[in-house]
N, C-alpha and C positions, 0 to 999 in steps of 0.2 A: 654545939649549936648547929642545926641543920638549915642550910639555905636552899630555897627553891628559886630557880632562875626561869624567867620566861623562855619559851622555846627558841625565840630568835637569838637570845644570848648564848644558848647552848650551841647553836649551829655556828656561831662565830668562833667559839673557843675550841671547837673540835675540828681538826684537819682530817679530811676524808679523801680517799682516792676511789675512783670508780673501778670496780672489779668486773665490769662488763664492757670494756672497750672493744670496738670492732674497727677494722681497717677498711676504709672506702676504696683503697687501691686494689687489694687482693681479696677483699671480702672475707677475711679470716678474723677470728677472735684473737685479741692481744693477750699473751701470757705474761705473767709477772713472776719474778724470783726475788724475794726479800733477802737482803744481806749479800747481794752480788752486784757487780757491774760487768759490762761487756768488755772483753779484751780488745785491744787495738787491731787484732787480726780478723775480727768478724766482718763479713761482707754479705752482699745480697745473695750470692750463690750458696754460701753456707746456710743462710736462713731458708732459702728456697728448697734445699736438699734435706734439711734436718727438722724443720718445723712440721708438726707439733711435738716431736719426740723430745721430751724434757731431758732424758738421759743423754741424748746426743747433743742437745743444745748446751749442756753443762760443760762440754769440752772447751767452750770459748768464754766461760764465765770466770771471773776472779772474785774471791771473797772480799767484801768491803762492808763492814758492820752497819754503816748508816746509809747504805745505798739500796736501790731497787732497780732491777733490770727489767725492761719491757721489750717484747718482740712480737711481731706478726710474721707472716711469711715473706714480707718484702722490706720491712723497716725495723730498726732497733733503737733503743734509747736507754741510757743510764742516768738516774737522778740521785742526787744526794740531799736534795731539799725540795719542799713542796713547790710545784709549778702548775701553771694553768696551760691546758692544751692551746689556748688562744695565743700564748706567748712562745710556742715552740714551732718555728717555721718549718715548713715542709712535711710535717706529719699530717696524715689524713685519717686520724683516729677520732671516733665519735662514741658517745655512750650508746650501748645497745639496748638500754631500757632496764628499769628496775621495778620490782613490786613495791608497794608503798612502805613496807617494813624492812626491806633489804638494806637500804642505806643507813638506817638507824643502828644496825648491827655491825656496820662496816667502818670501824674507826682505824684508819691506816695513816701512817706518817708521811708518805711521799706520794 
């Protein structure tokens, strides 16, 4: 049996993450790495000197299956569960904008 749900119900059941975050402090795009979290040794100077080179940023990432690491040139964050930017103090990240269809294809867990 196939069920059709109203669009509002679908949006409630699917957890999505913005893939176009932008930092208001450094005006850079936020990069994400699924399956990793930041090591305790990461700091502002490491980000400043190595962003946006993902190969160099990987030096301070630790594998963690259910995590996602986020970073711009001045801030970083590791999440293991869905969160709202409104609840994360100190971050100055905002959505950089989406085309009407881009969020429909972006079903991400954190």
